N, C-alpha and C positions, 0 to 999 in steps of 0.2 A: 544377872539381870542382864549384863551387857551379849553371853552369849544368847539368851533368848532374844535381845534383840538383834541381833546378826542371824540369827538361824531364822526370823521373822522377816529379815529385807531378803535374805536369799531366797527363800519360797515367793515371795513376791516377782522379784526379780525372772524365777522359775517358770512361773504362772504367766508371767509376762511375754518372754521369749517363745510360749509355748503357744498364747494367743494367738501374739503376730504369723506367728510361722502359718498357723492355721490357717487361718484369715489370709495369706498370701499362696498356699494352695489350694484355691477356688479355680473349680473345672468349668467347663463351659463347653456346650455343642455348639461348633463351628460349621455355617454352610457357607460355602463360597459356590456362585454362578459367573462365569465371565462369558460375556456373548460377543459377536462382533455384528453390528448394523452397516448391514448389506449396500442399503438404498440410501447412503447418509453422504449428499448433495452438500458440499462446501466448500469455501475459498480459504478454508484455514490452512497455511502450513504449517509444518511443526519445525522447531530448531533442527540443528543437524546433531543427533547424539552420540556421545563416543563411547559406544554399548561395545565390548569384547565379547565376542560370542564364544571363547574359548576358556574365559572368567570365570569361576563360581561366583553365583549372584549375589548368595548368602547363607550361610551358615546354616546347617542340616539339625533339626531338630531331632534331639535321640528318641528313640525307644518308648524311653521315662517319660518322657516330658508331652507327646502327640499318641493319642491313639484311634486308629478309624473308628468311626460311631457307626452302629448297626441300623441306627434311622435316620430316612432322609426329608425334612417337611417340606423340601422345596421341589419333588418330584413333578408334580401339576405344575407350579411356573415353569420350571426348566421345558418340558414338554410341551407348551403352548409355546412358548417363545422357539423353539424348535421347527415346529409347526408352522410358524408364521415364514412369508416369504421376505420379508427384512429381518430379520436373525437369526443367526448360527451359534447355536452353543458351543463354544471351546473347550470347556471346562466345568464339570461340577460335581463336585468332593464335598463332606462331612469328615467331619474327626473332633478329638476331644482333649483335649490341653487345658494347664493352670494359664493363670492371666496373670503375670509378677509385676512389677513396678518398673518404670523404664528402663531402669540403670539394669534387670535381672533377666529383662525379655530376652525374649530371641526369635528371628524372623522363620516363619513358615516357607519352603523354596515353592512356589507352585509353578506347573511344568504341564501342560496340555500334553497326552498322549500323540499327536501327530506334532508338535513342540510348532504348532502356530504363537501360542501364548508360553509367555516365560516372565520369570519375577517372583515375589515377594509381598507376604500379609503379614505383619507385626501388633500384635495386640499388646497394650499396656495399662498399666492404671495408674494415673494421677490421684489427683481427688473424683477421676470421672473414669471411667472406660475410654478409652481411646483407642481406634485403630487405623494403620497406614497400609495403605495398598501401591503397591510400585507393580506395574506391570505394565510389558512391551508387548504390542501385538507385531510379529515375526513380519513383515511386508515387503523383503526384499532391503532395498535404500531407504525408502523411507517406513520408518515402522514406527507409527506412532506410541507415546506413551501414555499411562495414566498413574499420574504420582497424584496421591490425593491421602489427609491423614485428618480424620476429625473424631470427635467426641460424640459417642456411641451409648445407645439404652440395652438395656437386656429384651430379647422376647420381640425386636422394632427390626424390621426387615427396612436397611438402609439400600439406595438406588446411588451407585457411582456411574456417573456421565462423561465421556467423551466421543465424541465427532463419530470416530471410528469402531469405538467398542463400548461395551459398559459391564457394570459389575453390582449384582446382590448379593448383599451379605447379612448373614442374621445369628444373631448367637447368644444361648439360652445357659443360665447357671444350670449345673448339677446339681441334685441333691447329693448331700456324703454316702446317703447309704445305696443310692444307684451306683455309683465308682466302685464302694465295696464289693459289692455282689459281681463285678465284672472280673 
C-alpha cells in the first residue's frame, strides 16, 4: 500500500515537473524596429549618462536560446518609416526565443550595423508577459536613452516613444510543431 502511494506521488511530481518545464519553454517570434526621429524639436534635456562604451551591455544569448527568424511581418512598416523624411530606421530584426520567468530570462543585445543604436531587450513572464527595452542612440556627448518596461500581449504591436527615437515591438507565440520542424 505504501509503495503504491509512493509510486503515485512520484508519478504526480514527475508529471508536474514536465508540465511546468514545457510551459516555461514557450517560444515566441519577436520583431523589433528601432528608428530615429529626425525632426524632433524639443527643449527636453537628458541627464548625463554614465555609459562606458567599452563595457559589455548585457550577456549574449546562446544559440540554443535564440534563433534567427525566417519571416518578418513588419517589413512594410519599416519601409514606410524609411521612406519618410521624419524617420530613419536604425535597426530592424526578427528572431525566435523562449520567454521565461524574470529570474531565468536573459537580455538580447541590440546593436545596429553602423553602431548608432546599442542596448538590449529582455522578455519575461510573471502573471503576464513583459518587455524591457534599454536602448541608447549614440550621438556623441548627448546620447539619449530609451528605458521602458511594460506589460505586453501576444500579436499586438507596441510603440515605445522617446523625443529622439522610437521602437516598434511585436511578439507572436510559435506553435510547438513549427519549432520541431526547424
